[in-house]
BAFI-3210 file (N, C-alpha, C; in Angstrom, 3 decimals, decimal comma, padded with zeros to 6 digits):
// residues 323
n [1|2|3|4|5|6|7|8|9|10|11|12|13|14|15|16|17|18|19|20|21|22|23|24|25|26|27|28|29|30|31|32|33|34|35|36|37|38|39|40|41|42|43|44|45|46|47|48|49|50|51|52|53|54|55|56|57|58|59|60|61|62|63|64|65|66|67|68|69|70|71|72|73|74|75|76|77|78|79|80|81|82|83|84|85|86|87|88|89|90|91|92|93|94|95|96|97|98|99|100|101|102|103|104|105|106|107|108|109|110|111|112|113|114|115|116|117|118|119|120|121|122|123|124|125|126|127|128|129|130|131|132|133|134|135|136|137|138|139|140|141|142|143|144|145|146|147|148|149|150|151|152|153|154|155|156|157|158|159|160|161|162|163|164|165|166|167|168|169|170|171|172|173|174|175|176|177|178|179|180|181|182|183|184|185|186|187|188|189|190|191|192|193|194|195|196|197|198|199|200|201|202|203|204|205|206|207|208|209|210|211|212|213|214|215|216|217|218|219|220|221|222|223|224|225|226|227|228|229|230|231|232|233|234|235|236|237|238|239|240|241|242|243|244|245|246|247|248|249|250|251|252|253|254|255|256|257|258|259|260|261|262|263|264|265|266|267|268|269|270|271|272|273|274|275|276|277|278|279|280|281|282|283|284|285|286|287|288|289|290|291|292|293|294|295|296|297|298|299|300|301|302|303|304|305|306|307|308|309|310|311|312|313|314|315|316|317|318|319|320|321|322|323]
n.u [194,373|193,109|192,023|193,397|191,687|191,680|190,453|189,724|190,862|190,100|187,374|184,371|181,669|178,676|176,175|172,707|169,662|166,657|163,191|161,615|159,430|158,270|157,238|155,130|154,191|151,627|149,663|146,177|143,530|141,918|143,655|144,399|146,638|147,877|149,103|150,914|151,951|154,395|155,895|159,325|162,127|165,378|169,001|170,623|173,309|175,233|177,272|180,509|183,232|186,651|187,812|190,418|192,847|193,397|195,915|195,159|193,534|195,455|197,017|195,142|194,644|197,165|197,341|195,171|196,069|198,266|196,954|195,396|197,450|198,682|196,574|196,423|198,909|198,670|196,637|197,957|199,020|201,688|204,410|205,556|208,328|209,170|208,012|209,364|211,928|211,498|210,955|213,428|215,076|214,143|215,120|214,387|212,031|211,765|213,275|216,689|216,646|214,132|214,503|216,460|215,026|213,017|214,400|215,445|213,143|212,377|214,493|214,131|211,608|212,217|214,023|212,370|210,493|212,103|212,844|210,338|209,796|211,832|211,111|208,674|209,550|210,777|213,537|215,053|214,020|211,853|209,368|205,898|204,085|205,785|206,722|204,394|203,805|206,065|205,792|203,425|204,325|206,407|204,943|203,182|204,999|205,952|203,648|203,243|205,540|205,100|202,876|203,933|205,689|203,857|202,697|204,708|204,821|202,270|202,316|204,294|203,139|200,960|201,957|202,129|199,656|198,403|199,609|200,237|200,664|199,478|196,790|196,259|196,750|194,701|192,460|192,962|192,785|190,046|189,228|190,061|188,406|185,903|186,123|186,873|185,105|182,708|179,607|177,174|173,932|173,340|175,011|175,146|174,949|176,380|179,065|178,543|179,136|179,414|179,115|177,576|178,215|180,421|182,658|184,809|183,423|180,707|180,555|181,267|179,068|177,191|178,216|177,713|174,938|174,473|175,541|173,861|171,484|171,753|171,633|171,993|173,093|174,459|176,189|177,905|178,909|180,274|182,112|183,762|184,717|186,250|188,140|189,510|190,467|192,140|193,981|195,113|196,157|198,139|200,136|200,162|198,338|198,996|198,518|195,832|195,756|196,801|194,708|192,708|193,784|193,744|191,002|190,327|191,412|189,780|187,233|187,706|188,123|185,546|184,081|185,306|184,597|181,783|181,620|182,764|180,875|178,668|179,763|180,089|177,410|176,547|178,083|177,057|174,448|174,949|176,097|173,938|172,235|173,721|173,751|171,067|170,754|172,363|171,104|169,189|166,202|163,137|161,115|157,669|155,588|154,307|150,897|149,117|146,795|143,832|143,387|140,985|138,803|138,329|135,276|132,796|130,853|131,906|133,392|136,490|138,961|140,141|143,142|143,481|145,085|147,717|147,522|149,623|151,525|151,231|153,723|155,680|156,633|159,980|161,491|162,815|165,468|164,523|161,801|161,828|162,774|160,652|158,710]
n.v [102,463|101,999|098,897|097,210|096,271|093,020|091,541|092,964|094,938|097,541|099,715|101,313|103,617|103,934|106,075|105,390|106,089|105,983|105,374|106,006|105,420|107,799|108,432|110,594|111,892|113,563|115,492|116,087|118,548|117,269|115,795|113,394|111,110|111,394|109,721|110,191|109,155|109,511|109,339|109,638|110,662|109,560|109,645|106,781|105,171|102,532|099,802|098,913|096,672|095,734|092,674|091,101|089,301|085,736|083,104|081,052|082,380|084,011|082,073|081,032|083,341|083,789|081,536|082,045|084,389|083,353|081,627|083,442|084,947|083,062|082,576|085,065|085,174|082,991|083,985|085,808|088,149|090,389|089,944|091,788|091,970|091,489|093,701|095,803|095,409|096,105|098,852|099,702|099,274|101,294|103,556|103,919|104,574|106,817|110,104|111,156|113,048|112,578|109,986|110,397|111,990|110,210|108,117|109,657|110,404|107,881|107,408|109,499|108,848|106,429|107,350|109,081|107,276|105,736|107,770|108,359|105,991|106,046|108,317|107,447|105,411|106,995|107,587|109,787|110,753|112,650|115,082|114,228|115,880|117,262|115,084|114,091|116,261|116,241|113,753|114,172|116,150|114,871|112,779|114,131|115,179|112,763|111,744|113,561|113,064|110,416|110,771|112,210|110,270|108,357|109,472|109,179|106,378|105,798|106,861|105,241|102,691|102,983|102,595|099,931|098,765|096,919|094,467|090,987|090,570|092,831|092,513|090,151|091,129|093,086|091,414|089,928|091,833|092,340|089,796|089,819|091,875|090,644|088,630|089,815|091,794|093,004|093,578|095,196|095,960|097,321|098,513|096,625|094,128|091,127|090,941|090,186|088,596|090,669|089,783|086,953|083,406|080,563|080,364|081,947|082,356|082,267|084,454|086,574|086,659|087,515|090,062|091,170|091,299|093,335|095,414|095,518|096,222|098,912|100,588|103,488|103,565|101,057|101,243|103,327|102,175|099,819|101,007|102,335|100,123|098,798|100,789|100,940|098,299|098,112|100,054|098,834|096,482|097,469|097,946|100,171|100,484|099,840|100,364|101,419|104,171|104,814|104,006|105,781|108,194|107,777|107,681|110,337|111,567|110,372|111,389|114,109|114,123|113,444|115,689|117,743|116,955|117,244|119,992|120,902|120,111|121,631|124,162|124,248|124,136|126,534|128,386|127,951|128,854|131,543|132,368|132,018|133,964|136,290|136,229|136,583|139,190|140,566|140,225|142,066|143,838|142,795|144,629|145,431|144,534|146,961|147,747|147,434|149,379|148,123|147,967|149,580|147,842|148,173|148,668|147,857|149,753|152,084|154,594|154,703|156,790|159,638|161,203|164,608|166,960|168,910|172,427|174,535|177,323|180,526|181,575|184,370|186,830|187,496|190,524|192,879|195,134|196,984|197,078|198,137|200,761|201,810|201,956]
n.w [182,477|179,188|177,875|175,106|172,162|171,249|169,331|167,094|164,382|163,826|164,685|163,670|162,937|160,970|159,974|159,808|158,229|159,836|160,543|163,475|166,292|168,553|171,826|173,696|176,746|178,551|180,888|181,044|181,573|183,421|184,872|183,820|182,293|179,106|176,356|173,460|170,215|167,658|164,407|163,753|161,858|162,172|162,538|162,947|164,527|163,107|163,875|162,835|162,154|161,595|161,491|163,362|161,635|161,567|161,853|160,155|158,281|157,081|155,761|153,925|152,429|151,235|149,589|147,903|146,618|145,149|143,382|141,872|140,747|139,094|137,328|136,012|134,661|132,948|131,395|129,871|130,928|131,748|134,040|136,924|137,014|134,346|133,094|134,347|133,337|130,692|130,978|131,970|129,794|128,210|129,443|132,088|134,850|136,617|136,759|137,470|139,528|140,697|141,617|143,609|145,399|146,131|147,478|149,510|150,925|151,887|153,642|155,517|156,560|157,831|159,795|161,303|162,306|164,009|165,798|166,899|168,281|170,205|171,682|172,691|174,390|176,184|176,746|177,341|179,649|179,741|180,762|181,241|179,873|178,076|176,681|175,382|173,698|172,064|170,848|169,385|167,630|166,152|165,067|163,388|161,489|160,483|159,317|157,195|155,671|154,965|153,381|151,191|150,260|149,561|147,300|145,355|145,309|144,451|141,872|140,821|141,092|139,430|136,913|136,748|136,680|135,038|135,427|136,213|138,920|140,095|139,477|140,916|143,475|143,845|143,748|146,042|148,052|147,941|148,762|151,440|152,378|152,200|154,124|156,524|157,281|159,546|161,368|163,546|164,761|167,111|170,083|172,124|170,950|169,403|167,055|163,590|160,408|157,534|154,934|153,646|153,637|153,203|151,669|149,170|146,690|147,421|149,135|147,487|145,871|147,730|148,161|145,630|145,701|147,591|146,123|143,891|145,120|145,666|147,923|149,798|152,366|152,662|150,526|151,327|153,682|152,790|151,139|153,008|154,411|152,430|152,026|154,537|154,826|152,577|153,308|155,547|154,360|152,723|154,496|156,107|158,209|161,208|163,882|166,118|166,167|163,686|162,009|162,858|162,043|159,303|158,957|159,420|157,126|155,238|155,922|155,500|152,738|151,825|152,714|151,238|148,680|148,736|149,193|146,843|144,924|145,757|145,382|142,594|141,784|142,884|141,429|138,876|139,255|139,825|137,414|135,692|136,728|136,187|133,411|132,857|133,756|131,991|129,590|127,195|127,920|126,653|124,504|124,598|121,906|119,611|119,325|116,424|114,580|113,199|109,695|107,681|105,619|102,147|100,581|098,001|097,985|098,933|097,212|095,578|096,838|095,216|094,636|094,934|092,866|094,107|094,500|092,849|093,806|092,250|090,053|090,385|088,017|087,287|088,269|086,077|085,085|083,305|083,766|086,315|085,709|084,199|086,141]
ca.u [194,615|192,093|192,521|193,343|190,797|192,497|189,668|189,418|191,876|189,533|185,924|183,830|180,209|178,073|174,803|171,640|168,415|165,556|161,982|161,308|158,265|158,551|156,031|155,159|153,105|151,280|148,396|145,160|142,920|141,325|144,715|144,637|147,865|147,619|150,339|150,812|153,099|154,591|157,064|160,393|163,292|166,611|170,247|170,979|174,628|175,418|178,661|181,266|184,590|187,538|188,271|191,853|192,983|194,062|196,946|194,481|193,119|196,667|197,388|194,155|194,839|198,368|196,992|194,284|196,925|199,054|196,055|195,041|198,658|198,836|195,523|196,802|200,022|198,123|195,800|198,814|199,493|203,112|204,751|206,182|209,759|209,320|207,664|210,463|213,027|211,149|211,147|214,866|215,613|213,715|215,717|213,941|210,724|211,963|214,504|217,676|216,168|213,023|215,064|217,122|213,979|212,315|215,233|215,560|211,906|212,464|215,441|213,524|210,542|212,871|214,576|211,274|209,904|213,011|212,725|209,055|209,934|212,679|210,330|207,668|210,257|211,188|214,917|215,628|213,321|211,103|208,110|204,797|203,537|206,765|206,779|203,211|203,965|207,098|205,208|202,486|205,109|207,089|203,930|202,702|206,046|205,986|202,461|203,489|206,543|204,437|201,989|204,782|206,179|202,716|202,504|205,665|204,437|201,052|202,749|205,046|202,220|200,045|202,587|202,061|198,273|197,965|200,466|199,596|200,737|198,518|195,457|196,162|196,689|193,359|191,545|193,234|192,202|188,615|189,090|190,161|187,191|184,794|186,300|187,174|184,073|181,671|178,734|176,089|172,976|173,383|176,275|175,108|174,912|177,647|179,338|178,330|179,767|178,639|178,864|177,220|178,851|181,572|183,824|184,932|182,382|179,432|180,617|181,273|177,665|176,555|178,683|176,995|173,562|174,526|175,824|172,663|170,422|171,986|171,225|173,004|173,762|175,412|177,213|178,873|179,552|181,219|183,185|184,682|185,366|187,292|189,180|190,321|191,166|193,233|194,966|195,810|196,869|199,326|201,150|200,116|197,494|199,591|197,929|194,522|195,989|196,962|193,367|191,989|194,336|193,217|189,584|190,272|191,624|188,581|186,158|188,066|187,879|184,100|183,631|185,779|183,795|180,463|181,776|183,018|179,604|177,854|180,372|179,770|176,002|176,432|178,634|176,102|173,314|175,401|176,257|172,602|171,723|174,429|173,297|169,736|170,892|172,983|170,206|168,347|164,783|162,340|160,027|156,372|155,299|153,257|149,652|148,751|145,351|143,384|143,050|139,602|138,723|137,570|134,092|132,365|129,965|132,706|134,216|137,905|139,329|141,147|143,985|143,399|146,437|147,986|147,609|150,940|151,450|151,589|155,090|155,787|157,719|161,127|161,600|164,020|165,904|163,675|160,517|162,075|162,892|159,305|158,004]
ca.v [102,411|101,248|097,668|097,170|095,254|092,024|090,847|093,832|095,906|098,893|099,792|102,607|103,626|104,580|106,440|104,888|106,836|105,095|105,995|105,421|105,986|108,467|108,645|111,794|111,836|114,818|115,426|117,045|119,352|116,379|115,072|112,113|111,047|111,061|109,388|110,296|108,634|110,045|108,798|110,625|110,152|109,814|109,023|105,771|104,608|101,096|099,556|098,050|096,368|094,924|091,598|090,806|088,016|084,625|082,439|080,289|083,318|084,413|080,969|080,975|084,521|083,566|080,572|082,740|085,282|082,544|081,134|084,571|085,304|082,056|082,821|086,240|084,828|082,123|084,807|086,625|089,375|090,422|090,071|093,064|091,905|091,657|095,080|096,649|095,276|096,911|100,266|099,957|099,355|102,590|104,663|103,978|105,165|108,139|110,832|111,060|113,878|111,888|108,849|110,910|112,430|109,007|107,451|110,585|110,259|106,609|107,572|110,362|108,082|105,473|108,093|109,584|106,134|105,434|108,857|108,199|104,880|106,484|109,231|106,637|104,726|108,064|107,354|111,052|111,116|113,894|115,190|113,635|116,890|117,473|113,848|114,040|117,300|115,792|112,647|114,760|116,876|113,905|112,003|114,986|115,185|111,437|111,624|114,343|112,352|109,234|111,219|112,498|108,988|107,669|110,027|108,504|104,970|105,753|107,049|104,050|101,544|103,199|102,069|098,464|098,388|095,805|093,298|089,831|090,766|093,843|091,888|089,235|091,940|093,663|090,328|089,523|092,873|092,040|088,593|090,234|092,633|089,701|087,755|090,571|092,811|092,625|094,682|094,933|097,058|098,073|098,330|095,452|092,880|090,540|091,187|089,112|088,884|091,484|088,992|085,581|082,356|079,905|080,450|083,200|082,486|082,579|085,808|087,562|086,769|088,378|091,424|091,624|091,624|094,674|096,375|095,641|096,875|100,361|101,243|104,502|103,201|099,973|101,748|104,063|101,246|098,962|101,895|102,540|098,841|098,597|101,804|100,576|097,039|098,447|100,783|097,835|095,539|098,147|098,011|101,437|100,386|098,969|100,666|102,060|105,586|104,896|103,927|107,020|109,225|107,486|108,054|111,799|111,860|109,922|112,364|115,360|113,937|113,508|117,072|118,535|116,576|117,861|121,442|121,138|120,002|122,797|125,331|124,227|124,506|127,967|129,128|127,857|129,729|132,929|132,648|132,175|135,267|137,332|136,195|137,179|140,643|141,118|140,154|143,259|143,619|142,770|145,614|144,891|144,958|147,981|147,271|148,132|149,555|147,364|148,782|149,440|147,207|148,934|147,958|148,335|150,911|153,285|154,843|154,904|158,202|160,085|162,258|165,862|167,533|170,083|173,672|175,141|178,793|181,202|182,080|185,779|187,069|188,171|191,943|193,220|196,510|197,846|197,311|199,052|202,145|202,241|202,364]
ca.w [181,039|178,457|177,283|173,651|171,631|170,562|168,316|165,954|163,969|163,936|164,755|163,281|162,780|159,800|160,324|158,955|158,422|160,199|161,087|164,780|166,977|169,820|172,627|174,526|177,733|179,224|181,627|180,611|182,649|184,433|185,562|183,171|181,476|177,698|175,646|171,998|169,474|166,315|163,718|163,567|161,113|162,920|162,088|163,947|164,200|162,962|164,258|161,932|162,615|160,752|162,376|163,321|160,932|162,237|161,049|159,113|157,237|156,353|154,854|152,840|151,581|150,434|148,547|146,973|145,821|144,208|142,347|140,999|139,999|138,045|136,336|135,221|133,772|131,901|130,509|129,016|131,582|132,063|135,453|137,270|136,672|132,895|132,744|134,817|132,376|129,514|131,324|132,089|128,426|127,649|130,187|133,476|135,146|137,205|136,454|138,548|140,641|141,347|142,348|144,815|146,325|146,592|148,493|150,640|151,698|152,592|154,747|156,524|157,219|158,728|160,934|162,132|163,013|165,122|166,770|167,581|169,221|171,315|172,528|173,394|175,480|177,113|177,153|177,822|180,891|179,573|181,484|180,483|178,961|177,003|175,902|174,514|172,672|171,127|170,072|168,424|166,612|165,287|164,345|162,294|160,457|159,874|158,454|155,978|154,880|154,404|152,306|150,029|149,757|148,946|145,958|144,466|145,183|143,633|140,480|140,425|140,965|138,312|135,704|136,784|136,965|134,205|135,610|136,853|140,377|140,528|139,408|142,048|144,696|143,958|144,089|147,419|148,907|148,001|149,583|152,846|152,701|152,364|155,290|157,752|157,547|160,500|161,777|164,490|164,700|168,367|170,791|172,994|170,177|168,951|165,640|162,624|159,122|156,593|153,729|153,985|152,852|153,812|150,784|148,413|145,672|148,077|149,703|146,401|145,464|148,735|147,849|144,433|146,093|148,179|145,050|143,057|145,893|145,536|149,164|150,124|153,618|152,433|149,604|152,148|154,626|152,065|150,669|154,124|154,698|151,408|152,274|155,698|154,564|151,655|154,113|156,369|153,499|152,180|155,545|156,841|159,405|162,213|165,194|166,069|165,842|162,227|161,413|163,168|161,165|157,961|158,961|159,271|155,709|154,518|156,179|154,827|151,312|151,592|152,888|150,091|147,525|148,853|149,006|145,425|144,194|146,091|144,748|141,161|141,633|143,166|140,294|137,773|139,558|139,662|135,978|135,103|137,146|135,442|132,015|132,791|133,906|130,785|128,444|127,099|128,161|125,429|124,489|124,187|120,516|119,484|118,735|115,193|114,374|112,017|108,529|107,173|104,312|101,138|100,061|096,690|098,137|099,110|096,025|095,872|096,952|094,241|095,184|094,198|092,677|094,921|093,735|092,940|093,881|090,994|090,031|090,035|087,047|087,868|087,918|085,316|085,270|082,474|084,439|087,397|085,204|083,815|087,350]
c.u [193,560|192,729|192,374|192,435|191,615|191,760|189,467|190,604|191,382|188,016|185,475|182,323|179,823|176,615|173,809|170,353|167,266|164,387|161,608|160,094|158,689|157,242|156,223|153,934|152,899|149,908|147,433|144,573|142,346|142,381|145,010|145,873|147,524|148,968|150,088|152,099|153,168|155,877|158,068|161,547|164,569|167,798|170,723|172,339|174,598|176,916|179,309|182,658|185,341|188,195|189,775|192,044|193,746|195,116|196,310|194,041|194,313|197,075|196,438|194,319|196,072|198,100|196,119|195,090|197,699|198,191|195,715|196,243|198,871|197,799|195,881|197,905|199,536|197,281|196,620|199,294|200,977|203,299|205,450|207,653|209,982|209,027|208,752|211,649|212,759|211,371|212,623|215,510|215,260|214,261|215,235|212,613|210,873|213,254|215,457|217,234|215,042|213,518|215,697|216,083|213,242|213,100|215,423|214,321|211,897|213,379|214,819|212,403|211,134|213,406|213,470|210,594|210,767|212,917|211,439|209,113|210,767|211,923|209,294|208,294|210,764|212,605|215,579|214,938|212,610|209,866|206,974|204,222|204,471|206,850|205,617|203,296|204,971|206,567|204,273|203,232|205,761|206,082|203,358|203,714|206,098|204,805|202,658|204,509|205,939|203,520|202,786|205,309|205,077|202,454|203,452|205,253|203,180|201,399|203,457|204,110|201,259|200,615|202,488|200,647|197,840|198,891|199,689|199,586|199,683|197,083|195,243|196,045|195,289|192,333|191,716|192,701|190,700|188,343|189,119|188,919|186,037|184,888|186,583|186,061|182,987|180,816|177,765|175,213|172,956|174,638|176,295|175,120|176,319|177,818|179,022|178,877|178,836|178,215|178,656|177,957|180,081|182,819|183,764|183,786|181,041|179,425|180,654|179,873|176,890|176,948|177,923|175,550|173,491|174,698|174,593|171,530|170,526|171,408|172,328|173,782|174,823|176,496|178,312|179,628|180,605|182,389|184,225|185,415|186,498|188,454|190,099|191,087|192,336|194,359|195,783|196,673|198,148|200,423|201,124|199,340|198,030|198,963|196,564|194,651|196,163|195,602|192,577|192,481|193,827|191,739|189,410|190,443|190,404|187,450|186,439|187,814|186,409|183,582|184,057|184,970|182,424|180,548|182,010|181,743|178,721|178,405|180,064|178,323|175,809|176,937|177,674|174,923|173,700|175,544|174,922|172,013|172,375|173,963|171,927|169,809|171,446|172,040|169,329|166,882|164,017|161,209|158,741|156,055|154,144|152,035|149,317|147,239|144,938|142,983|141,608|139,629|137,876|136,437|133,719|131,542|130,769|133,561|135,653|138,223|140,391|141,918|143,878|144,787|146,600|148,129|148,962|150,788|151,920|152,975|155,090|156,898|158,843|161,190|162,923|164,360|165,012|162,346|160,685|162,141|161,506|158,517|158,515]
c.v [101,546|100,023|097,712|096,028|094,271|091,341|091,659|094,745|097,323|098,792|101,203|102,488|104,315|104,844|105,923|105,635|105,854|105,903|105,273|106,120|106,569|108,732|109,845|111,779|113,204|114,659|116,490|117,774|118,483|115,597|113,721|112,187|110,571|110,861|109,436|109,772|109,265|109,467|109,910|109,954|110,548|109,129|108,083|105,182|103,082|100,832|098,553|097,804|095,603|093,909|091,392|089,421|086,976|084,016|081,670|081,192|083,795|083,335|080,906|082,153|084,366|082,597|081,216|083,662|084,489|082,032|082,242|085,030|084,346|082,247|083,996|085,948|083,953|082,916|085,746|087,918|089,269|090,498|091,405|093,091|092,134|093,090|096,048|096,589|096,099|098,400|100,622|100,080|100,688|103,786|104,814|104,699|106,596|108,774|110,700|111,868|113,216|110,686|109,296|111,323|111,235|108,307|108,346|110,495|108,957|106,719|108,401|109,647|107,100|106,179|108,582|108,455|105,736|106,502|108,740|107,081|105,283|107,419|108,446|105,873|105,687|107,821|108,613|111,567|112,464|113,894|114,677|114,603|117,139|116,255|113,768|115,060|116,857|114,656|113,194|115,466|115,911|113,113|112,814|115,027|113,847|111,231|112,365|113,644|111,117|109,614|111,518|111,203|108,219|108,177|109,366|107,045|104,818|105,909|105,810|102,864|101,712|102,673|100,548|097,979|097,137|094,599|092,184|089,999|091,753|093,296|090,958|089,993|092,515|092,597|089,899|090,556|092,648|090,801|088,952|091,024|091,682|088,910|088,513|091,541|092,251|093,841|094,216|096,176|097,901|097,688|097,056|094,125|092,361|090,827|089,951|089,558|089,703|090,649|087,525|084,600|081,803|079,977|081,754|083,392|082,873|084,012|086,876|087,724|087,664|089,842|091,995|092,012|093,005|095,734|096,603|096,351|098,392|101,136|102,212|104,135|102,134|100,371|102,472|103,122|100,390|099,778|102,122|101,249|098,570|099,553|101,374|099,269|097,268|099,163|099,812|096,907|096,148|098,321|099,275|101,335|099,391|099,162|101,320|103,538|105,779|104,876|105,207|108,172|109,038|107,879|109,564|112,194|111,483|110,935|113,693|115,274|114,013|114,934|117,937|118,221|117,216|119,361|121,761|121,085|121,215|124,052|125,406|124,629|125,997|128,813|129,110|128,794|131,192|133,293|132,830|133,531|136,394|137,383|136,833|138,696|141,270|141,126|141,398|142,908|143,712|143,777|144,969|145,371|145,950|147,389|148,097|148,210|148,794|148,296|148,520|148,855|148,056|148,071|148,555|149,594|152,184|153,471|155,078|156,370|158,507|161,220|163,492|166,434|168,774|171,319|174,291|176,646|179,411|181,793|183,531|185,956|187,831|189,617|192,186|194,677|197,453|198,123|198,252|200,483|202,679|202,691|203,685]
c.w [180,364|177,805|175,772|173,212|170,793|169,415|167,042|165,655|164,165|163,946|164,392|163,132|161,479|160,157|159,289|159,276|158,663|160,742|162,364|165,385|168,318|170,544|173,531|175,443|178,360|179,891|181,131|181,808|183,758|185,203|184,978|182,284|180,062|177,005|174,148|171,363|168,089|165,729|163,419|162,822|161,843|162,247|163,194|163,587|164,139|163,113|163,297|162,527|161,537|161,675|162,238|162,697|161,754|161,306|159,890|157,961|156,417|155,344|153,660|151,881|150,693|149,290|147,479|146,056|144,760|143,057|141,357|140,172|138,837|136,939|135,433|134,229|132,627|130,903|129,634|129,633|131,892|133,575|135,685|136,841|135,180|132,468|133,181|133,861|131,117|129,780|131,421|130,716|127,768|128,425|131,609|133,642|135,636|136,692|137,644|139,767|141,411|142,147|143,653|145,856|146,937|147,695|149,721|151,529|152,491|153,813|155,876|157,278|158,220|159,975|161,872|162,913|164,200|166,208|167,577|168,612|170,433|172,257|173,332|174,565|176,544|177,665|177,716|179,078|180,796|180,467|180,598|179,463|177,778|176,088|174,912|173,390|171,612|170,252|169,001|167,299|165,624|164,463|163,174|161,150|159,720|158,926|157,141|155,072|154,215|153,244|151,039|149,398|149,041|147,530|144,951|144,234|144,338|142,150|139,961|140,178|139,798|137,000|135,620|137,083|136,213|134,313|136,297|138,374|140,862|140,493|140,596|143,369|144,893|144,335|145,543|148,410|149,051|148,849|151,059|153,273|153,004|153,654|156,596|158,161|158,466|160,845|162,851|164,552|165,972|169,133|171,622|172,262|169,882|167,460|164,799|161,278|158,225|155,392|154,118|153,087|153,538|152,941|149,974|147,436|146,282|148,602|148,616|145,828|146,433|148,513|146,647|144,761|146,735|147,085|144,176|143,789|145,836|146,724|149,597|151,383|153,379|151,441|150,386|153,085|153,934|151,524|151,772|154,484|153,709|151,648|153,412|155,484|153,600|152,395|154,959|155,504|152,931|153,222|156,369|158,162|160,402|163,589|165,011|165,726|164,338|161,535|161,669|162,295|159,739|157,874|158,823|157,804|154,888|154,678|155,502|153,333|150,969|151,699|151,719|148,846|147,546|148,637|147,535|144,611|144,467|145,431|143,273|140,924|141,870|142,030|139,117|137,999|139,385|138,191|135,295|135,453|136,375|133,997|131,871|132,900|132,637|129,600|128,378|127,298|126,842|125,540|124,000|122,785|120,477|118,793|117,504|115,069|113,134|110,885|108,112|105,780|103,371|100,618|098,717|096,811|098,248|097,866|096,425|095,839|095,926|094,845|094,290|094,057|093,518|094,011|093,945|093,019|092,569|091,094|089,568|089,034|087,684|087,364|087,211|085,544|084,457|083,141|085,589|086,908|084,791|085,041|087,859]
res [x|x|x|x|x|x|x|x|x|x|x|x|x|x|x|x|x|x|x|x|x|x|x|x|x|x|x|x|x|x|x|x|x|x|x|x|x|x|x|x|x|x|x|x|x|x|x|x|x|x|x|x|x|x|x|x|x|x|x|x|x|x|x|x|x|x|x|x|x|x|x|x|x|x|x|x|x|x|x|x|x|x|x|x|x|x|x|x|x|x|x|x|x|x|x|x|x|x|x|x|x|x|x|x|x|x|x|x|x|x|x|x|x|x|x|x|x|x|x|x|x|x|x|x|x|x|x|x|x|x|x|x|x|x|x|x|x|x|x|x|x|x|x|x|x|x|x|x|x|x|x|x|x|x|x|x|x|x|x|x|x|x|x|x|x|x|x|x|x|x|x|x|x|x|x|x|x|x|x|x|x|x|x|x|x|x|x|x|x|x|x|x|x|x|x|x|x|x|x|x|x|x|x|x|x|x|x|x|x|x|x|x|x|x|x|x|x|x|x|x|x|x|x|x|x|x|x|x|x|x|x|x|x|x|x|x|x|x|x|x|x|x|x|x|x|x|x|x|x|x|x|x|x|x|x|x|x|x|x|x|x|x|x|x|x|x|x|x|x|x|x|x|x|x|x|x|x|x|x|x|x|x|x|x|x|x|x|x|x|x|x|x|x|x|x|x|x|x|x|x|x|x|x|x|x|x|x|x|x|x|x|x|x|x|x|x|x|x|x|x|x|x|x]
***
């Protein structure tokens, strides 16, 4: 059995584009070895980890949260309790049907978690193959239930975005990102902190430097670090399997975003092509012959009157009798 890593909550990699030199050796006709070097652009993996927090870090994070909460209240932000009272006076946040569904999801999640634990303990003495299939089935159902529950919690939390607690929570998540993020350039090296500094202010300055540099590699790396730390802070990332499942959702979201952008570009190109086909072809303008300018030497042409044919007199009955 593989040993669990006690020092890290989760480890992942982010590819970095680097130019490396590659050497190629071959023998010529005389049997001499000739070595040539050329620069090649490659995707090199860089290793990142989320350090497992210690008791001391937990204490410092709790103190940091309390300070930020106090700052928000002093600045005039409402607390969650006061805002909830306002919503209750207006008839509540959710309808009766939504409330029933919300509590039903909580109950189902609790039952599935208990079922998963019982299967893992193998109290029914299942075969190893049957046990693994059952675990995978229950875990999939549990993931779907958690996702549905997350939608309700996201809607609920969106109503409290401007509370003192929410501001303090977001600041604390950033605090954890600054103190738990580690990286190393190769697998054999030791991890070191992503953000330099011994306190929050120094590390937030280091974070700002990464942000100002606008390096695509560090933008992606920090984005994933914030994603995983937020996932852990919300209580969802308890095991390595939970983090791996979250990473799948993250990768799927990136792929869908890229496909959406490509699809929009393709639609625009198709629409442009259709518009060009629909547009009528422009006819080339007819060349007009230049008119001859009249000069003083050439007399102006006068139009001769057309000769009218002589009109024959109409024959009368008397003329016919004379004939």
